[in-house]
Residue, then its C-alpha position, 0 to 999 in steps of 0.5 A: m116527872t116527864t123528860t124531854p127527848s134530849l134528856g131521854r137521850s142523855l139518860r139512855r146514853g148514861l145508862l148504856f155506858a154504865c152497863i157496858g162499863l160494869a159488864l166489861g170492867a167487872s171481868g178485868v183484862h184477863a177475864q174477857s171471855a165470850p160469855s161475858e161479852n155475850a152478856t153485854i151485847n145481849l144487854v144492848n140488844l135487850l135495850v134496843k128491843r125494849g125501846v130504850l135505844t134505837q139500833a142506830d143509837a146502839d151501834g153508834l154508842i158501841a162504836q164510840a166506846n170501841a174507839d175510846a177504849a182503843k185509844a186509852a188501851g193502846n189498841a189492846p187486842v181482844v182476847a182470842g177465842a171469842v167467836a161472834v155470832p150473827g147479830q152480835v157486835r164485839v166490844q173491846y175492853v173499856p178501862e176504868v179511866v174511860r168509864n169515869q170520863i164517860r160518867d162525868e161527861v154524862k153527868k155534866e150534860v144532864i145537870a147543864q140541861a136541867r139548869s137551863e130548863h129549870w126542872a131540877q136545879p139545886d137550890a133554885l129558890p131560897e128555902w124560906l119561900d116554901r114557908i110563905a103563902w100569899n093572899g090579897d083582895m081588891r075592891f072598886r066601889d062607886e058610892f052615893h050619899y043621899y041626905d033628906k032636905s029636912n035634916a037638922f042644920p047646922v050639926v057640929d062634927f065633934a070628931q073633927l073638932n077633936r082632931t083639929g082642935p081645940y075649938d074656941l067657943n067664943s070664936q067668930n068662926p063656926p066649928p067644924l060641921l057635918n054635911t047633913r043636906e047636900n047629896r054626894t054622888n059617884s064617889l069612886r073608891v078602891r081598897a087593896r090589901l096584900g098579905v103573907t102567911l108565914n109558916l114558922g114551924d110545927t106550932v108557930s105561924g104569923g102574918i103580915r098585910i098592908g092595905t090602903g086607906n084615906d088615913n089611919n082610922p081603925v074602921s076602914t081601908t077604903q081609899n078615895l080616888g081623885g086628889g089630882f091623881a096623887k099616889k095613894d097611901l099604904w098602911l100596916d094592916l096586920a102584923y101578928l105571931t101565933w103559937k098553937p101548942t095544941d090542936w085546941a088552943s092558940v095564942t096570938g099577939g100583935r095586930m090581928t083580925n077580929p078574934f071574936m064572933s061578932t057583927n058590925l053592930l059593935f065592930a066594923d068589918d075592917l076593924n083589926f085588933d092590937g094586943v094579945a088574944g087566946r083562942f080555945n076550941v074544944p069538941v064535945s061530940d061529933q055534933v057539938s064543939t065549944f069555943a072561948t076567946v079572951g084578950m087584952f087590947p091597948i086602945e091608946y097609950q098616954a105619952d110618958d111626957f104628957p104634958s110635954n112642957a110641965q115638970i110634973k107628969n100626969a098619972s097614966r090614963d092608958k085606955w084598954l079593951t079587955a074581953a072574953q067570949v064563950g060559945a058553941t057550935w051545934r051541927l044538926d046535920e050536914e046542911t044545918s048548924w047553929k052557932f051562938a056566943l056570949a061576950y063581955y067587953r070592958f073599955d077602961k078609961m074611955r070616959g072623959e074627965v073634967s080638967s082642973p081649973c085651967a088658966i088659958y089666959l095666962g098662956a097655957n096651951f093644954c089642960d091636964t085631962d086633954s088626953t082623956r078625949s077619944a083618939f077616934m070618934q065617928k058620931g052618936n056617943s054622948l059628949f061633954l066639954l073637958r076643960d074647966i077654963i078660968p075666966d080672964p079677969s080682964s075680960p070676964g065676958n069675952y075670953a078664949q075658951p078653946q075646948f075638946v070633948g070627951l065621952v060622958y059614959n063608961y062602956r061595959l058591953a054585954n053581947a049575945i050573938t047567934q047564927f043559924d045556917m040551913k037550906a031552904f029549897d036547896t038554897p043556903l039560908r043564914l039567919e043572924a041576930d046580935y044584941v048589945r047592952n052597955l051595963a055602965y050606962h046610967r043617965r044620972d052620970a050625965f048630970g052629976p058633978s063630974v059632967g053637969l048639964g052645962r057641959l053636955v053638947n049633943n043628943f038634945d032635941a033640936g034647940d032645947f038644952s034642958e035636962n028633959a030634952y037630953k035623950s040617950g040609951p044603952v041598947g042596940w040590936m040587929v037581925r039579918a037574913t042571907l039567902g044564897t051563898p054568904t060569900p060567892k066562891a064560884s061563878s054564878d054563886w049569889n046571895v041577897v041580904f035583908g037586915y034591920k039595925y037599931l043602935q041607941p047613942d051609948a050602946t057601944v063605942d061609936g068609933l069602932n062600929d060600921p062606917d057605912f050604915h048612917l055613915g058611921g057611929t051610933n044613934a041610928k036605925g034603919f034597913i039594910l038590903s044587899g046582893s052579890y053575884g059571882l063572876t068567877k071563882y075569884a071575882w064577884l059583884s055586890a050592891r048595897y043600900f042602907n036606909s037610916r035615920q036618927v033614934f033620938g034628937p034632931p032629924l038626920s036621915i042618910d041613905v047610902f048606896q054602894l055598887e062594887m066589884n070585888a076580887r081575891f087571890 
C-alpha cells in the first residue's frame, strides 16, 4: 500500500519515538550509561542515513523528546560519565508515562488520517457487500413490421380474446383482430435489467434481477417507449437460490434462467422458468464431459376457490412442465468442440376441456372448464371453443354465447439439439441445428367427441371449415450458422448469422417461443439474417431481419427488421 507524505511522517515519528522509548526506557534510571545512549543515537543516525528521517526531523524530534522528558522527570540530570562525541546528541531519560503519551498521540493521528482519507477505516463498509456482485444490461431498439398486402383479413386474435373475454359469438361487435396488412415502422423500444448475484457461503448462492416489460408476459422484457412519456414498469425477472454440494451437481429453486440447452425454436431467449431444477456435469476425460438437467416447473395454478361463487369447488387442474435433458460436450482441440443434447418436455393439463352444459341464460358468469384455457398464448396452436352453452329456450335462434378458447392437443416434446464450434480461416464459426416433434399430436383428437369439427376455430384454409381443410402438424426444426464471435466481447468483434426456421402449428406450445420471428408463435417458416459489431468491451450494435410466412392456412407474411444498441455491465 502506498502511503501519503503526511502518513509517512506520522509513521516515521511513531517509529522514532518507539525506538527511543525502547532503547532509553529498557535500561532504567540507574542504567543510563554511555553505551546505551550511544546505541540510541546511532539508531537515530542510521534512520537518517537510510532516508527514513531527515536530519532536521531527527534533531527536532529529539529536542521535543528532551523537553517532554525534562518536564515529566523534573529536569532530572543526566547520569554522569557519558561523554558526547562529535555528531552525537545527548537524550535525557524518557519516563514510561511520556512514552505512552507519545504512542497514544501518534496512534490517534494515524487513525484520524486513515479515516479522513478512507484507506484503512475499520468497518468502512458492511460485511454483506463483499458477498454481492452486480450485473445488468440495456438495449435500445428501433423496430419495423412489414405486412404483405395479400395477407388474409380479418384474422381473429385469439390470445387477446382469452385475455379480455369471453367473447359473445352472437355479438354485433367484431372479435379482437390481428393486424395483418398495415405496416408499423419506427417503433422505439428499450430493455433494462439489473441484477445481483449473492454469495451465501461455500455451497450456496442466489440471485435477484428486475427488468422492464410492457406487461407480465413470459417471453419478452422489451418495453415500448411513448405512452405520453409515462414512467415505465419494472418486474421481478429472477429470484433463485442454488445449492451446490459438489463440483458436479447443483439444485436451483425459484425463478431462474432457462436451465436447458435450447434455442428460441422452443423457448424465447428472455424466457425464465419458475420451479426447481437439478443440474449435473460429469467429466469423462480431458476431452469429453457429460451433462444432465431435470426439473419441475409450475406453469399455472388453478385457484383453490374456483369457481369463486359456487359451493362445490372444481378439482385441481394445475398445469406443469416436467423435463429431462442429457447431453455431452466433446472438445476435439482448443478451437473445435461439439455439443449435443436430447430432451423430453412434458406439458401436463395444457389441453383445453369442453365444459359441462352451461346455462349462461340463467345468469351464470362462468363455466366449469374456463380455467383450462392457456394463461398466455401468441398464435399458431390449434384452438377450439371451450363452453358447451345451453340455448336460451325463449330465444333458441339468438342467445348469448360468450366463449373462451383452449388448446386442442397435449404437448409431449422430443427435442434434439446440436452445436459445433470451429475456426474457418482463423474466424470463429458456429453451426447449430434444433429439431422438435410433439409426440402427443394425433390429428384424430381434433375430430373426436371431446372437440369436434364444430368447435375448431383456426388452422383452416381460408373460407373453408371442412375436415379436409384443417391443417396442422407436430414437427419443427431450425438450422443456423454464426460466423464471427457469437457475442461481441471487445471492440471490433463482429458476427453475421444466417438461419432458417420451420415450425408447424402444434410442434410446440406457441406461448413460450420466440416473440420476434413471425411476431411470435408457431405455424411459421422463413429466413433469419443478423449481424453484430462491438463498439467497446461492454457495448455493441446489432441488426436483424426476419422473413416469415405461414406453413398452413390463410396467407400471413410478416417481415421484421430490428436495429439496436446493446450494453452490459
